[in-house]
N, CA, C, O and the ligand as a Tripos MOL2 file, in Angstrom:
@<TRIPOS>MOLECULE
protein
  269   267    68     0     0
PROTEIN
NO_CHARGES

@<TRIPOS>ATOM
      1 N          -6.0000   17.3900  -13.6200 N.3       1 MET1
      2 CA         -5.6670   17.6590  -14.9970 C.3       1 MET1
      3 C          -5.9810   16.3890  -15.8250 C.2       1 MET1
      4 O          -5.4800   15.3070  -15.5210 O.2       1 MET1
      5 N          -6.7930   16.5350  -16.8420 N.am      2 THR2
      6 CA         -7.2190   15.4260  -17.6840 C.3       2 THR2
      7 C          -6.9750   15.7770  -19.1120 C.2       2 THR2
      8 O          -7.3210   16.8650  -19.5730 O.2       2 THR2
      9 N          -6.3470   14.8030  -19.8510 N.am      3 ASP3
     10 CA         -6.1060   15.1030  -21.2850 C.3       3 ASP3
     11 C          -7.2190   14.5410  -22.1610 C.2       3 ASP3
     12 O          -8.1940   14.0200  -21.6210 O.2       3 ASP3
     13 N          -7.1250   14.6190  -23.4460 N.am      4 GLU4
     14 CA         -8.2300   14.2280  -24.3180 C.3       4 GLU4
     15 C          -8.5610   12.7530  -24.3010 C.2       4 GLU4
     16 O          -9.6400   12.3580  -24.7430 O.2       4 GLU4
     17 N          -7.6420   11.9180  -23.7930 N.am      5 SER5
     18 CA         -7.9220   10.4980  -23.7280 C.3       5 SER5
     19 C          -8.6140   10.1400  -22.4220 C.2       5 SER5
     20 O          -9.0230    8.9920  -22.2450 O.2       5 SER5
     21 N          -8.7530   11.0730  -21.5180 N.am      6 GLY6
     22 CA         -9.3940   10.8350  -20.2370 C.3       6 GLY6
     23 C          -8.4110   10.4170  -19.1280 C.2       6 GLY6
     24 O          -8.8070   10.1680  -17.9890 O.2       6 GLY6
     25 N          -7.1480   10.3480  -19.4840 N.am      7 SER7
     26 CA         -6.1670   10.0120  -18.4230 C.3       7 SER7
     27 C          -5.8450   11.2740  -17.6380 C.2       7 SER7
     28 O          -6.0210   12.3970  -18.1120 O.2       7 SER7
     29 N          -5.3740   11.0490  -16.4360 N.am      8 THR8
     30 CA         -5.1310   12.1940  -15.5270 C.3       8 THR8
     31 C          -3.8530   11.9490  -14.7010 C.2       8 THR8
     32 O          -3.4030   10.8180  -14.5180 O.2       8 THR8
     33 N          -3.3190   13.0270  -14.2350 N.am      9 VAL9
     34 CA         -2.1650   12.9280  -13.2750 C.3       9 VAL9
     35 C          -2.7700   12.5640  -11.9130 C.2       9 VAL9
     36 O          -3.7270   13.1950  -11.4640 O.2       9 VAL9
     37 N          -2.2160   11.5670  -11.2760 N.am     10 ALA10
     38 CA         -2.6560   11.0720  -10.0070 C.3      10 ALA10
     39 C          -1.8170   11.7070   -8.8740 C.2      10 ALA10
     40 O          -0.5960   11.5460   -8.8510 O.2      10 ALA10
     41 N          -2.4380   12.3950   -7.9780 N.am     11 LEU11
     42 CA         -1.6720   13.0040   -6.8930 C.3      11 LEU11
     43 C          -2.0320   12.1990   -5.6320 C.2      11 LEU11
     44 O          -3.1660   12.2340   -5.1550 O.2      11 LEU11
     45 N          -1.0160   11.4630   -5.1030 N.am     12 ARG12
     46 CA         -1.1750   10.6640   -3.8890 C.3      12 ARG12
     47 C           0.0190   10.8760   -2.9730 C.2      12 ARG12
     48 O           1.1620   10.9000   -3.4280 O.2      12 ARG12
     49 N          -0.2440   11.0270   -1.7060 N.am     13 GLY13
     50 CA          0.7940   11.1620   -0.7310 C.3      13 GLY13
     51 C           1.6460   12.3980   -0.9190 C.2      13 GLY13
     52 O           2.8360   12.3980   -0.6050 O.2      13 GLY13
     53 N           1.0340   13.4510   -1.4330 N.am     14 GLY14
     54 CA          1.7450   14.7270   -1.5930 C.3      14 GLY14
     55 C           2.5590   14.8590   -2.7990 C.2      14 GLY14
     56 O           3.2470   15.8690   -2.9500 O.2      14 GLY14
     57 N           2.5390   13.8790   -3.7160 N.am     15 GLY15
     58 CA          3.2460   13.9830   -4.9940 C.3      15 GLY15
     59 C           2.5290   13.2740   -6.0960 C.2      15 GLY15
     60 O           1.5480   12.5650   -5.8680 O.2      15 GLY15
     61 N           3.0340   13.4730   -7.3270 N.am     16 ALA16
     62 CA          2.4100   12.8530   -8.4910 C.3      16 ALA16
     63 C           2.8340   11.4350   -8.5890 C.2      16 ALA16
     64 O           4.0130   11.1290   -8.4130 O.2      16 ALA16
     65 N           1.8900   10.5290   -8.8710 N.am     17 LEU17
     66 CA          2.1670    9.1270   -8.9510 C.3      17 LEU17
     67 C           2.8770    8.8540  -10.2620 C.2      17 LEU17
     68 O           2.4930    9.4050  -11.2940 O.2      17 LEU17
     69 N           3.9340    7.9910  -10.2470 N.am     18 SER18
     70 CA          4.5990    7.5360  -11.4190 C.3      18 SER18
     71 C           4.4050    6.0280  -11.5220 C.2      18 SER18
     72 O           4.4320    5.3310  -10.5080 O.2      18 SER18
     73 N           4.2160    5.5310  -12.7050 N.am     19 CYS19
     74 CA          4.0160    4.0820  -12.9030 C.3      19 CYS19
     75 C           5.2660    3.3320  -12.4370 C.2      19 CYS19
     76 O           6.3960    3.7170  -12.7360 O.2      19 CYS19
     77 N           5.0250    2.2610  -11.7040 N.am     20 LEU20
     78 CA          6.1270    1.4480  -11.1400 C.3      20 LEU20
     79 C           6.8160    0.6650  -12.2430 C.2      20 LEU20
     80 O           7.9600    0.2420  -12.0820 O.2      20 LEU20
     81 N           6.1380    0.4700  -13.3510 N.am     21 VAL21
     82 CA          6.6380   -0.3600  -14.4730 C.3      21 VAL21
     83 C           7.3410    0.4570  -15.5220 C.2      21 VAL21
     84 O           8.4920    0.1930  -15.8690 O.2      21 VAL21
     85 N           6.6300    1.4690  -16.0330 N.am     22 CYS22
     86 CA          7.1480    2.2010  -17.1660 C.3      22 CYS22
     87 C           7.5210    3.6510  -16.8810 C.2      22 CYS22
     88 O           8.1120    4.2990  -17.7440 O.2      22 CYS22
     89 N           7.2050    4.1790  -15.7220 N.am     23 GLY23
     90 CA          7.5050    5.4960  -15.3290 C.3      23 GLY23
     91 C           6.5900    6.5900  -15.8860 C.2      23 GLY23
     92 O           6.8480    7.7840  -15.7340 O.2      23 GLY23
     93 N           5.5030    6.1340  -16.5410 N.am     24 ASN24
     94 CA          4.5260    7.0900  -17.0830 C.3      24 ASN24
     95 C           3.8260    7.8200  -15.9270 C.2      24 ASN24
     96 O           3.7770    7.3110  -14.8070 O.2      24 ASN24
     97 N           3.2980    8.9900  -16.2020 N.am     25 ASP25
     98 CA          2.7060    9.7760  -15.1110 C.3      25 ASP25
     99 C           1.2290   10.1500  -15.3640 C.2      25 ASP25
    100 O           0.7060   11.0510  -14.7090 O.2      25 ASP25
    101 N           0.5650    9.4760  -16.2930 N.am     26 THR26
    102 CA         -0.8290    9.6660  -16.4720 C.3      26 THR26
    103 C          -1.5720    8.3580  -16.3770 C.2      26 THR26
    104 O          -1.1010    7.3190  -16.8380 O.2      26 THR26
    105 N          -2.7800    8.4270  -15.7500 N.am     27 PHE27
    106 CA         -3.5170    7.2350  -15.3690 C.3      27 PHE27
    107 C          -5.0350    7.4300  -15.6330 C.2      27 PHE27
    108 O          -5.5280    8.5550  -15.7200 O.2      27 PHE27
    109 N          -5.7240    6.3310  -15.7510 N.am     28 HIS28
    110 CA         -7.1690    6.2920  -15.7430 C.3      28 HIS28
    111 C          -7.5920    5.8790  -14.3250 C.2      28 HIS28
    112 O          -7.2640    4.7970  -13.8370 O.2      28 HIS28
    113 N          -8.3470    6.8080  -13.6820 N.am     29 GLU29
    114 CA         -8.8060    6.5460  -12.3380 C.3      29 GLU29
    115 C         -10.0830    5.6840  -12.3210 C.2      29 GLU29
    116 O         -11.0060    5.9280  -13.0990 O.2      29 GLU29
    117 N         -10.1310    4.7220  -11.4710 N.am     30 ARG30
    118 CA        -11.2720    3.8550  -11.2750 C.3      30 ARG30
    119 C         -11.5360    3.6750   -9.7870 C.2      30 ARG30
    120 O         -10.6210    3.5980   -8.9680 O.2      30 ARG30
    121 N         -12.8610    3.6100   -9.4650 N.am     31 ARG31
    122 CA        -13.2960    3.3020   -8.1020 C.3      31 ARG31
    123 C         -13.8570    1.9000   -8.1410 C.2      31 ARG31
    124 O         -14.7940    1.6470   -8.8980 O.2      31 ARG31
    125 N         -13.3240    0.9720   -7.3540 N.am     32 TRP32
    126 CA        -13.7520   -0.4300   -7.3560 C.3      32 TRP32
    127 C         -14.3280   -0.7020   -5.9740 C.2      32 TRP32
    128 O         -13.7040   -0.3850   -4.9610 O.2      32 TRP32
    129 N         -15.4840   -1.2740   -5.9370 N.am     33 GLN33
    130 CA        -16.0270   -1.7780   -4.7030 C.3      33 GLN33
    131 C         -15.5610   -3.1620   -4.4500 C.2      33 GLN33
    132 O         -15.7740   -4.0610   -5.2630 O.2      33 GLN33
    133 N         -14.9070   -3.3540   -3.2960 N.am     34 LEU34
    134 CA        -14.3680   -4.6280   -2.8910 C.3      34 LEU34
    135 C         -15.4050   -5.3680   -2.1260 C.2      34 LEU34
    136 O         -15.5440   -5.1330   -0.9260 O.2      34 LEU34
    137 N         -16.1310   -6.2310   -2.7270 N.am     35 ASN35
    138 CA        -17.1670   -6.9890   -2.0080 C.3      35 ASN35
    139 C         -16.4630   -8.1280   -1.1950 C.2      35 ASN35
    140 O         -15.2480   -8.3170   -1.2590 O.2      35 ASN35
    141 N         -17.2610   -8.8220   -0.4750 N.am     36 THR36
    142 CA        -16.6750   -9.9100    0.3690 C.3      36 THR36
    143 C         -15.8390  -10.8920   -0.3880 C.2      36 THR36
    144 O         -14.7350  -11.2570    0.0140 O.2      36 THR36
    145 N         -16.4180  -11.3270   -1.5450 N.am     37 ALA37
    146 CA        -15.6720  -12.3150   -2.3430 C.3      37 ALA37
    147 C         -14.3780  -11.7120   -2.8180 C.2      37 ALA37
    148 O         -13.3440  -12.3780   -2.7660 O.2      37 ALA37
    149 N         -14.3890  -10.5270   -3.2620 N.am     38 GLY38
    150 CA        -13.1370   -9.9120   -3.7980 C.3      38 GLY38
    151 C         -12.1520   -9.7030   -2.6630 C.2      38 GLY38
    152 O         -10.9550   -9.9310   -2.8370 O.2      38 GLY38
    153 N         -12.6410   -9.2690   -1.4900 N.am     39 ALA39
    154 CA        -11.6950   -9.0320   -0.3830 C.3      39 ALA39
    155 C         -11.0850  -10.3480    0.0660 C.2      39 ALA39
    156 O          -9.9110  -10.3820    0.4330 O.2      39 ALA39
    157 N         -11.8630  -11.4510    0.0480 N.am     40 THR40
    158 CA        -11.3350  -12.7230    0.4550 C.3      40 THR40
    159 C         -10.3380  -13.2110   -0.5750 C.2      40 THR40
    160 O          -9.3110  -13.8040   -0.2440 O.2      40 THR40
    161 N         -10.6560  -12.9520   -1.8120 N.am     41 PHE41
    162 CA         -9.7010  -13.3860   -2.8660 C.3      41 PHE41
    163 C          -8.3170  -12.7670   -2.6910 C.2      41 PHE41
    164 O          -7.2940  -13.4170   -2.9060 O.2      41 PHE41
    165 N          -8.3130  -11.4950   -2.2950 N.am     42 PHE42
    166 CA         -7.0460  -10.7950   -2.0780 C.3      42 PHE42
    167 C          -6.5210  -10.9730   -0.6370 C.2      42 PHE42
    168 O          -5.4720  -10.4380   -0.2770 O.2      42 PHE42
    169 N          -7.2770  -11.7390    0.1780 N.am     43 ASP43
    170 CA         -6.9000  -11.9960    1.5950 C.3      43 ASP43
    171 C          -6.7580  -10.7270    2.3590 C.2      43 ASP43
    172 O          -5.8570  -10.5780    3.1850 O.2      43 ASP43
    173 N          -7.6760   -9.7770    2.0780 N.am     44 VAL44
    174 CA         -7.6520   -8.5100    2.8310 C.3      44 VAL44
    175 C          -9.0440   -8.2200    3.3020 C.2      44 VAL44
    176 O          -9.6310   -7.2130    2.9070 O.2      44 VAL44
    177 N          -9.5960   -9.0800    4.1440 N.am     45 ASP45
    178 CA        -10.9770   -8.9310    4.5670 C.3      45 ASP45
    179 C         -11.2600   -7.5950    5.2540 C.2      45 ASP45
    180 O         -12.3860   -7.0990    5.2180 O.2      45 ASP45
    181 N         -10.2530   -7.0260    5.8680 N.am     46 PHE46
    182 CA        -10.4400   -5.6960    6.4920 C.3      46 PHE46
    183 C         -10.6540   -4.6100    5.4630 C.2      46 PHE46
    184 O         -11.0610   -3.4940    5.7840 O.2      46 PHE46
    185 N         -10.3660   -4.9650    4.1910 N.am     47 LEU47
    186 CA        -10.5500   -3.9690    3.1280 C.3      47 LEU47
    187 C         -11.9290   -4.1380    2.4510 C.2      47 LEU47
    188 O         -12.1120   -3.7370    1.3020 O.2      47 LEU47
    189 N         -12.8690   -4.7210    3.1590 N.am     48 ASN48
    190 CA        -14.1630   -4.9400    2.5580 C.3      48 ASN48
    191 C         -14.9550   -3.6450    2.3570 C.2      48 ASN48
    192 O         -15.9930   -3.4130    2.9770 O.2      48 ASN48
    193 N         -14.4160   -2.8190    1.4620 N.am     49 GLN49
    194 CA        -14.9160   -1.5170    1.2100 C.3      49 GLN49
    195 C         -14.5360   -1.1030   -0.1790 C.2      49 GLN49
    196 O         -14.3850   -1.9680   -1.0430 O.2      49 GLN49
    197 N         -14.3720    0.1750   -0.4460 N.am     50 SER50
    198 CA        -14.0170    0.5900   -1.7950 C.3      50 SER50
    199 C         -12.5090    0.9390   -1.8770 C.2      50 SER50
    200 O         -11.8720    1.2970   -0.8860 O.2      50 SER50
    201 N         -11.9840    0.8170   -3.0980 N.am     51 ALA51
    202 CA        -10.6200    1.1740   -3.3630 C.3      51 ALA51
    203 C         -10.5260    2.0740   -4.6010 C.2      51 ALA51
    204 O         -11.3900    2.0550   -5.4770 O.2      51 ALA51
    205 N          -9.4640    2.8500   -4.6370 N.am     52 THR52
    206 CA         -9.1960    3.6200   -5.8100 C.3      52 THR52
    207 C          -8.0870    2.9930   -6.5660 C.2      52 THR52
    208 O          -7.0620    2.6620   -5.9710 O.2      52 THR52
    209 N          -8.2300    2.8070   -7.8640 N.am     53 CYS53
    210 CA         -7.1930    2.2020   -8.7010 C.3      53 CYS53
    211 C          -6.7960    3.1960   -9.8170 C.2      53 CYS53
    212 O          -7.6310    3.8870  -10.4000 O.2      53 CYS53
    213 N          -5.5260    3.2260  -10.0660 N.am     54 TYR54
    214 CA         -5.0420    4.0630  -11.1670 C.3      54 TYR54
    215 C          -4.3810    3.1020  -12.2190 C.2      54 TYR54
    216 O          -3.3810    2.4370  -11.9450 O.2      54 TYR54
    217 N          -4.9800    3.0740  -13.3910 N.am     55 VAL55
    218 CA         -4.5030    2.2460  -14.4490 C.3      55 VAL55
    219 C          -3.6020    3.0640  -15.3460 C.2      55 VAL55
    220 O          -4.0460    4.0520  -15.9310 O.2      55 VAL55
    221 N          -2.3650    2.6810  -15.4640 N.am     56 CYS56
    222 CA         -1.3780    3.3900  -16.2720 C.3      56 CYS56
    223 C          -1.9190    3.4800  -17.7090 C.2      56 CYS56
    224 O          -2.3710    2.4900  -18.2850 O.2      56 CYS56
    225 N          -1.8570    4.6910  -18.2610 N.am     57 SER57
    226 CA         -2.3930    4.9520  -19.5700 C.3      57 SER57
    227 C          -1.4820    4.3860  -20.6600 C.2      57 SER57
    228 O          -1.8930    4.3040  -21.8170 O.2      57 SER57
    229 N          -0.2420    3.9900  -20.3120 N.am     58 ARG58
    230 CA          0.6820    3.4150  -21.3210 C.3      58 ARG58
    231 C           0.7840    1.9040  -21.1970 C.2      58 ARG58
    232 O           0.5580    1.1900  -22.1740 O.2      58 ARG58
    233 N           1.1150    1.4140  -20.0310 N.am     59 CYS59
    234 CA          1.3320   -0.0450  -19.9380 C.3      59 CYS59
    235 C           0.1980   -0.8270  -19.2910 C.2      59 CYS59
    236 O           0.2250   -2.0570  -19.2630 O.2      59 CYS59
    237 N          -0.8160   -0.1050  -18.7650 N.am     60 ARG60
    238 CA         -2.0410   -0.6430  -18.1500 C.3      60 ARG60
    239 C          -1.7780   -1.2910  -16.7480 C.2      60 ARG60
    240 O          -2.6730   -1.9430  -16.2100 O.2      60 ARG60
    241 N          -0.6020   -1.1230  -16.1750 N.am     61 HIS61
    242 CA         -0.3530   -1.5800  -14.7950 C.3      61 HIS61
    243 C          -1.3330   -0.9380  -13.9020 C.2      61 HIS61
    244 O          -1.6040    0.2520  -14.0620 O.2      61 HIS61
    245 N          -1.9090   -1.6710  -12.9300 N.am     62 ILE62
    246 CA         -2.8910   -1.1360  -11.9790 C.3      62 ILE62
    247 C          -2.2230   -0.8480  -10.6230 C.2      62 ILE62
    248 O          -1.5890   -1.7110  -10.0160 O.2      62 ILE62
    249 N          -2.3940    0.3850  -10.1900 N.am     63 HIS63
    250 CA         -1.8280    0.7620   -8.8680 C.3      63 HIS63
    251 C          -3.0470    0.9380   -7.9270 C.2      63 HIS63
    252 O          -3.9700    1.7030   -8.2030 O.2      63 HIS63
    253 N          -3.0000    0.1970   -6.8140 N.am     64 TRP64
    254 CA         -4.2020    0.1740   -5.8840 C.3      64 TRP64
    255 C          -3.9930    1.0930   -4.6510 C.2      64 TRP64
    256 O          -2.8950    1.1810   -4.1010 O.2      64 TRP64
    257 N          -5.0560    1.7520   -4.2540 N.am     65 PHE65
    258 CA         -4.9810    2.5700   -3.0160 C.3      65 PHE65
    259 C          -6.2150    2.2100   -2.2150 C.2      65 PHE65
    260 O          -7.2990    2.0800   -2.7850 O.2      65 PHE65
    261 N          -6.0820    2.0500   -0.9330 N.am     66 ASN66
    262 CA         -7.2270    1.8650   -0.0360 C.3      66 ASN66
    263 C          -7.8950    3.1690    0.1900 C.2      66 ASN66
    264 O          -7.4380    3.9810    0.9950 O.2      66 ASN66
    265 N          -9.0020    3.3930   -0.5250 N.am     67 LEU67
    266 CA         -9.7290    4.6530   -0.5640 C.3      67 LEU67
    267 C          -8.9420    5.7610   -1.2620 C.2      67 LEU67
    268 O          -9.4280    6.8860   -1.3730 O.2      67 LEU67
    269 ZN          2.9970    2.0800  -16.9150 Zn       68 ZN68
@<TRIPOS>BOND
     1     1     2 1
     2     2     3 1
     3     3     4 2
     4     3     5 am
     5     5     6 1
     6     6     7 1
     7     7     8 2
     8     7     9 am
     9     9    10 1
    10    10    11 1
    11    11    12 2
    12    11    13 am
    13    13    14 1
    14    14    15 1
    15    15    16 2
    16    15    17 am
    17    17    18 1
    18    18    19 1
    19    19    20 2
    20    19    21 am
    21    21    22 1
    22    22    23 1
    23    23    24 2
    24    23    25 am
    25    25    26 1
    26    26    27 1
    27    27    28 2
    28    27    29 am
    29    29    30 1
    30    30    31 1
    31    31    32 2
    32    31    33 am
    33    33    34 1
    34    34    35 1
    35    35    36 2
    36    35    37 am
    37    37    38 1
    38    38    39 1
    39    39    40 2
    40    39    41 am
    41    41    42 1
    42    42    43 1
    43    43    44 2
    44    43    45 am
    45    45    46 1
    46    46    47 1
    47    47    48 2
    48    47    49 am
    49    49    50 1
    50    50    51 1
    51    51    52 2
    52    51    53 am
    53    53    54 1
    54    54    55 1
    55    55    56 2
    56    55    57 am
    57    57    58 1
    58    58    59 1
    59    59    60 2
    60    59    61 am
    61    61    62 1
    62    62    63 1
    63    63    64 2
    64    63    65 am
    65    65    66 1
    66    66    67 1
    67    67    68 2
    68    67    69 am
    69    69    70 1
    70    70    71 1
    71    71    72 2
    72    71    73 am
    73    73    74 1
    74    74    75 1
    75    75    76 2
    76    75    77 am
    77    77    78 1
    78    78    79 1
    79    79    80 2
    80    79    81 am
    81    81    82 1
    82    82    83 1
    83    83    84 2
    84    83    85 am
    85    85    86 1
    86    86    87 1
    87    87    88 2
    88    87    89 am
    89    89    90 1
    90    90    91 1
    91    91    92 2
    92    91    93 am
    93    93    94 1
    94    94    95 1
    95    95    96 2
    96    95    97 am
    97    97    98 1
    98    98    99 1
    99    99   100 2
   100    99   101 am
   101   101   102 1
   102   102   103 1
   103   103   104 2
   104   103   105 am
   105   105   106 1
   106   106   107 1
   107   107   108 2
   108   107   109 am
   109   109   110 1
   110   110   111 1
   111   111   112 2
   112   111   113 am
   113   113   114 1
   114   114   115 1
   115   115   116 2
   116   115   117 am
   117   117   118 1
   118   118   119 1
   119   119   120 2
   120   119   121 am
   121   121   122 1
   122   122   123 1
   123   123   124 2
   124   123   125 am
   125   125   126 1
   126   126   127 1
   127   127   128 2
   128   127   129 am
   129   129   130 1
   130   130   131 1
   131   131   132 2
   132   131   133 am
   133   133   134 1
   134   134   135 1
   135   135   136 2
   136   135   137 am
   137   137   138 1
   138   138   139 1
   139   139   140 2
   140   139   141 am
   141   141   142 1
   142   142   143 1
   143   143   144 2
   144   143   145 am
   145   145   146 1
   146   146   147 1
   147   147   148 2
   148   147   149 am
   149   149   150 1
   150   150   151 1
   151   151   152 2
   152   151   153 am
   153   153   154 1
   154   154   155 1
   155   155   156 2
   156   155   157 am
   157   157   158 1
   158   158   159 1
   159   159   160 2
   160   159   161 am
   161   161   162 1
   162   162   163 1
   163   163   164 2
   164   163   165 am
   165   165   166 1
   166   166   167 1
   167   167   168 2
   168   167   169 am
   169   169   170 1
   170   170   171 1
   171   171   172 2
   172   171   173 am
   173   173   174 1
   174   174   175 1
   175   175   176 2
   176   175   177 am
   177   177   178 1
   178   178   179 1
   179   179   180 2
   180   179   181 am
   181   181   182 1
   182   182   183 1
   183   183   184 2
   184   183   185 am
   185   185   186 1
   186   186   187 1
   187   187   188 2
   188   187   189 am
   189   189   190 1
   190   190   191 1
   191   191   192 2
   192   191   193 am
   193   193   194 1
   194   194   195 1
   195   195   196 2
   196   195   197 am
   197   197   198 1
   198   198   199 1
   199   199   200 2
   200   199   201 am
   201   201   202 1
   202   202   203 1
   203   203   204 2
   204   203   205 am
   205   205   206 1
   206   206   207 1
   207   207   208 2
   208   207   209 am
   209   209   210 1
   210   210   211 1
   211   211   212 2
   212   211   213 am
   213   213   214 1
   214   214   215 1
   215   215   216 2
   216   215   217 am
   217   217   218 1
   218   218   219 1
   219   219   220 2
   220   219   221 am
   221   221   222 1
   222   222   223 1
   223   223   224 2
   224   223   225 am
   225   225   226 1
   226   226   227 1
   227   227   228 2
   228   227   229 am
   229   229   230 1
   230   230   231 1
   231   231   232 2
   232   231   233 am
   233   233   234 1
   234   234   235 1
   235   235   236 2
   236   235   237 am
   237   237   238 1
   238   238   239 1
   239   239   240 2
   240   239   241 am
   241   241   242 1
   242   242   243 1
   243   243   244 2
   244   243   245 am
   245   245   246 1
   246   246   247 1
   247   247   248 2
   248   247   249 am
   249   249   250 1
   250   250   251 1
   251   251   252 2
   252   251   253 am
   253   253   254 1
   254   254   255 1
   255   255   256 2
   256   255   257 am
   257   257   258 1
   258   258   259 1
   259   259   260 2
   260   259   261 am
   261   261   262 1
   262   262   263 1
   263   263   264 2
   264   263   265 am
   265   265   266 1
   266   266   267 1
   267   267   268 2
@<TRIPOS>SUBSTRUCTURE
     1 MET1         2 RESIDUE 1 A MET
     2 THR2         6 RESIDUE 1 A THR
     3 ASP3        10 RESIDUE 1 A ASP
     4 GLU4        14 RESIDUE 1 A GLU
     5 SER5        18 RESIDUE 1 A SER
     6 GLY6        22 RESIDUE 1 A GLY
     7 SER7        26 RESIDUE 1 A SER
     8 THR8        30 RESIDUE 1 A THR
     9 VAL9        34 RESIDUE 1 A VAL
    10 ALA10       38 RESIDUE 1 A ALA
    11 LEU11       42 RESIDUE 1 A LEU
    12 ARG12       46 RESIDUE 1 A ARG
    13 GLY13       50 RESIDUE 1 A GLY
    14 GLY14       54 RESIDUE 1 A GLY
    15 GLY15       58 RESIDUE 1 A GLY
    16 ALA16       62 RESIDUE 1 A ALA
    17 LEU17       66 RESIDUE 1 A LEU
    18 SER18       70 RESIDUE 1 A SER
    19 CYS19       74 RESIDUE 1 A CYS
    20 LEU20       78 RESIDUE 1 A LEU
    21 VAL21       82 RESIDUE 1 A VAL
    22 CYS22       86 RESIDUE 1 A CYS
    23 GLY23       90 RESIDUE 1 A GLY
    24 ASN24       94 RESIDUE 1 A ASN
    25 ASP25       98 RESIDUE 1 A ASP
    26 THR26      102 RESIDUE 1 A THR
    27 PHE27      106 RESIDUE 1 A PHE
    28 HIS28      110 RESIDUE 1 A HIS
    29 GLU29      114 RESIDUE 1 A GLU
    30 ARG30      118 RESIDUE 1 A ARG
    31 ARG31      122 RESIDUE 1 A ARG
    32 TRP32      126 RESIDUE 1 A TRP
    33 GLN33      130 RESIDUE 1 A GLN
    34 LEU34      134 RESIDUE 1 A LEU
    35 ASN35      138 RESIDUE 1 A ASN
    36 THR36      142 RESIDUE 1 A THR
    37 ALA37      146 RESIDUE 1 A ALA
    38 GLY38      150 RESIDUE 1 A GLY
    39 ALA39      154 RESIDUE 1 A ALA
    40 THR40      158 RESIDUE 1 A THR
    41 PHE41      162 RESIDUE 1 A PHE
    42 PHE42      166 RESIDUE 1 A PHE
    43 ASP43      170 RESIDUE 1 A ASP
    44 VAL44      174 RESIDUE 1 A VAL
    45 ASP45      178 RESIDUE 1 A ASP
    46 PHE46      182 RESIDUE 1 A PHE
    47 LEU47      186 RESIDUE 1 A LEU
    48 ASN48      190 RESIDUE 1 A ASN
    49 GLN49      194 RESIDUE 1 A GLN
    50 SER50      198 RESIDUE 1 A SER
    51 ALA51      202 RESIDUE 1 A ALA
    52 THR52      206 RESIDUE 1 A THR
    53 CYS53      210 RESIDUE 1 A CYS
    54 TYR54      214 RESIDUE 1 A TYR
    55 VAL55      218 RESIDUE 1 A VAL
    56 CYS56      222 RESIDUE 1 A CYS
    57 SER57      226 RESIDUE 1 A SER
    58 ARG58      230 RESIDUE 1 A ARG
    59 CYS59      234 RESIDUE 1 A CYS
    60 ARG60      238 RESIDUE 1 A ARG
    61 HIS61      242 RESIDUE 1 A HIS
    62 ILE62      246 RESIDUE 1 A ILE
    63 HIS63      250 RESIDUE 1 A HIS
    64 TRP64      254 RESIDUE 1 A TRP
    65 PHE65      258 RESIDUE 1 A PHE
    66 ASN66      262 RESIDUE 1 A ASN
    67 LEU67      266 RESIDUE 1 A LEU
    68 ZN68       269 GROUP 0 **** ****
């Protein structure tokens, strides 16, 4: 489900994602490639792959998921 601003309801783990900061339930979905430098920066070398990020459409908090 996507509204006119391009934000969407994020379904993860069998339920709709709610923002940890403001409780909003619509997000902008992004796919980010975690290159070696990025993975090292976050100290998660085993995650040297892609991640899915949901950016809250209200407060812009980023929620990260491994794939
Ligand atoms: Zn939020």
